[in-house]
N, C-alpha and C positions, 0 to 999 in steps of 0.2 A: 504494500500500500504506500502510495507516494506521499500522502499528506497525513499530518498528525494534528491533534487538538492541542491548545495551549497547555503548558505544564500545570497551570492552576485553573481547574474547571469550576471553581466556586461561583463565579458570577453566572455562568451558565446554569448551574444547579439551582441557584437562588431564583433566577428568572423563571425557570421551568416550574419549580415547585410553587412559586407564588401564583403563577397562572393556573396551575392544576387545582390549587385550593379554592380559587374563585370560580373556576369554570367546569370542573369535573361533572360528568353526568351522574345523576343519582341512580345507581344500579343496585338491585337487591343484594348482591353479594358484597357490595361496598357498604350499604346502609345497615345490613345485618351480618357483619363479618363473622366468619367461623372457619375453622380448618376444613370442615366437610364442605361447606358452601364454596370455598375457594377451589377445592379439588373438583367438585361437580362443574363449576363454571368453566374451569380451564379445559376440562374434557369437552364440554359442549361448544366452546368457542374455537376449537380446532376446526378450521375450514367452514365456520358458520358465523354469519354476521350477528351482532348483538341483538338487533331488533327481531331477528328470527328466533334467537335462543331464549329471549325473555319469558314468553309464556310457557315454554318447556321447562325452564328452570323453576318457575313458581309451582307448576304442577308436580314436578319431580320432588321438590322439597316438602310439599304437602303429603305426598304418598310415601316417600322414603326419606324421612327427616334426618337420618344419621347413618354412620358407617354400619352400625349393627343391623338396621332395617334393610339397608341395601344388600349386605352380605347374606341375609336370611331370605331375601326375595328369590322367587324362581325366575328363570331367564325369560319366560314368556311375559311376565309382568314388566321386566326391565325393558325388553324390546318394544312392548306396546307403548310405554311411556316415551320411548325414543322415536317412535314412528313419525316419519316426516323430516327428521333432522339429517338423515343420510349418513353414509360412512359408519355403518352399524358396528364395525369392529371397535369403535370407540366405546359404545355401550357395553359390549362384552368385556372389553378390557377394564372399564370402570367397575363392572360387576366383580371381575376377578381381583382387581386391585383392592376393593373393599373387603373381600374374603381374606386376602393376604394381610390387610391392615389390622383387622380385628384379631388376628392370630399373633400379632406382635405384642411384646410386653409393654411397649410405649411407642409413641409416634416417631417416625424417622427423625433423627437429630442433625442430619447433614443432607446436602443436596445429593451426594452420591448414594446415600441410603434410600432416598426417594426413587432414584433411578433403578433400583433393584426391584421395584414393584411393577406389575404389569401395566403397560400402556403409558408409562411416564418416561419421557425422553429429556434431552437437555433443556429445552425451553420450558416445558411444564414443571420440571423439577425446580428450576430457578424461580418461576412464578410462584409456585406453592411455598417454597422455602422463604422467599423474601416477603411476600404479601401476608402470609398467615403466621410466619414464625420469625419475621424480622431478621432473617439471615442476610448478610451483605453479599449477595450474588446477583449478577446482572442478567436480565432477560434479553435475548436477541431473537427477534422475529422479523418479519418483513417490514413492519412499521419502523422498528428500531434501525434496521439496516438502511432504510430510506433516509431517515433523519441523519444518521451518522455520515452517510455518503455525501449528503448535501452540506452538512456542517463543514466538512473537510474538502469538498469539491474533489473527491477521490475519483480519478478517471480510470481506475483499474477495471478490466473486463472480467466478469465472472460467468462461469458456466451456468450456474443456477443459483437459486436462493440459498440452498444449503451451503454451497461453497462461500457465498458472500457472508452468510451468518458466521461461519467459522473465521473468516478473515477479519471481521469487525468485532469479534468477541473481546480482544484485548482493549480496544478503544472503548467499548461499552463498559468494561470493568474500570477503565481509567476515569470516566466521567460519572460513575455511580456515586450517588450520595449514600455513604455508608452509615450515616446517622438515621436516615429514613429510606432504606432500600426499597421497601414495598411501595411507598408513595412515589418514589422516583421511577420505578419500573412502570407503574400504572400511568404516571404522567407521560412517559415516553410513548407508551402505547396509545394513550388518549390523544396526544399531539399528532401522531401519525394517522389516527383514524379520523380526526375532526378538522385538522388544519393542514398538515403536511401531506396532502393527498398525492397519490401517484401521478395524476394529471391535474393541472390547474391548481397547484398548491396556493393556499391563502396567505401569501407572504406578507401582505400589508398588515395583517392582524396577528402574525406569528410572534409569540412572546420571546423567541430566541433568535430573531432575525439578525440582531446585531452581532451574533456569534457565528453567523452562517456564511461561509465562503461561497457556496452555491448561489445564495440570494444576492450577494455582493457582485458576483459575476454576471447576474441577470439570466442565468439558465439553470435553475434548480431542477427542472424536469429532465435534464440530461443525466441525472444521477438517481440511483445507482445504474451502472451499465451491465445489464444482464443479457445473455444471448436469448434471442427470441425462441419461444417454445414452438416446436413443430407439431401441429395438430393432425390427427388422423381421423378421417371421416369414416363412420360406421353406419350401415343401414340395417334395420331390423324390421321384420314383419311379425305382427302379433295378431292374435285371434280374439274376436269378441263373439261370445256364444252364450245366449240366455235361453234356457229351456226349462219349462215347468217351474218357473219361479226360482231357478238356480243359475248361478254364473259359473262357467268353466274357468278354473284357475290352475296355474302351475305351482306346485309346492316345492320350494327349493330344498334340496336334500340337506340334512344336518351336517354332512361332511363338506359342504361347499365353502370356499374361502370367503365369499361375499354373500350376505343376506341369507345365511343358513336358517332354514326353518320358516322363512317368510313366504308370502304368496305374491305372484305377479300374473299378469295376463300371459297366456301361453305364447311362446314364439314358434316360428316354423320348425325349430328343432324338436319341439315337443308334440306338435299336432299338425296334421296336414292342412295347409291353407291353399285351396284351389286357386289357380291363376285367375279364374273368373270371379273370385270372391270380391265383392265391392269394398272399396276403402271408405271408411266412415270418419276417420280422423288421422291427422299427421301431427306428431309431436316431436319437438327438438329440444335437446338438452346437452349439457357438457359434463363430462366426468374426467377429471385430471386433464390428460392430453387428448382425450377423445371427444369428437363432436358427433353426436348420435342423432340420427333421424329414425323415428319409429312410426311405421304406418300400421294402423289398426284396421283389420278387415272383419267384416261380419261373415260368420260361417254357420253352417248347420251343425247340429249335434253329431259328433263323430260316432261311427259304429263301434270302434275299438279305442281303448285308451290305455296309456302307460300308467304304471303305479304312481307316477309323480303328478298326475292330473287329478284334480278334485272338483266335484260338483258342490258348490257352497250356496246354501240358501241365502237369497238376497237379504232376508230379514236379519241375518247374523253377520253380515259383512263387516259391520263396525266393531265386532268383537275379535276378529282375527287380525293378524298383523300383515298389512300390505306395505310394500315399499312406498315411500312418499309420493313420487310421481304417479304411480299406479293407483294409489288411493284417490288422487285428484281426478285422474282419467276415468276411473270407474264411477265416481259420483257424477261427473259431467255426462257420461254416456248413458247412465241410468236415467238421469233427468231428461235427456234428449229422447230416450225410448218412451 
């Protein structure tokens, strides 16, 4: 990395913290802080926006209010509460993490100890340890990388976010406010989420613009410099089949790496979709580097079915776990029918 921050980051720390105290969003895990609430929020906020996670967090805390309740819950309950948030491995890892946590004689006392628990990596361990336990460890996520790259106008080219996070970790540690590490880390994330946007950053109201080399140079959007992600287009055909008050669904095997045990509309891999079957909806979504187009066709009830296909009564659809997009599609298509 070509540029560094001033040896004394105290002015930056003061400006950042002063702004955070006056402008921080009132979020439930901040207003009612607890170790458990911090852990749950960190799992939910991985690859999920705050506005999306808020109702899930409130419902989760009402149903599973502590580590013991989560550890004792069955997986079906856990996945149902998570339904719609996506990336369901997070829910399973959170469940496993709670079961491991309650078996410990005391909560982890170091960041490294947190990382020994399921689903907790470098970022989550730093967030939990600093926010809930006041440990002086710096968080480095995409928001923090963006801020640090702009503060230093670092022109280094990075392969991806992971390599950039690793490169900026020493600088994040250098600017960390060790007297208030939790507030500092949350302030950095808040600044990145609400002011230092990836595109069109709000430099005129930024509390640390006086410390920012990227702002001074007039091109903060140039940083950080990451290689563009190459997206892969994927096309999927799915079946819509309602017969005698029941909907045909594919039950994902428990051994599957993704969405194990959940239901989705069957794809052409699981049921024959005739070429002549009319298309009734086309849905587009993105998952990591994939851009997926899913076309839903209306078909007649199949004569034979694999063991992974289920007829589910429409009246009980709300009780089973459907992956988030499929839940929306099913509701939409049932209403249209």
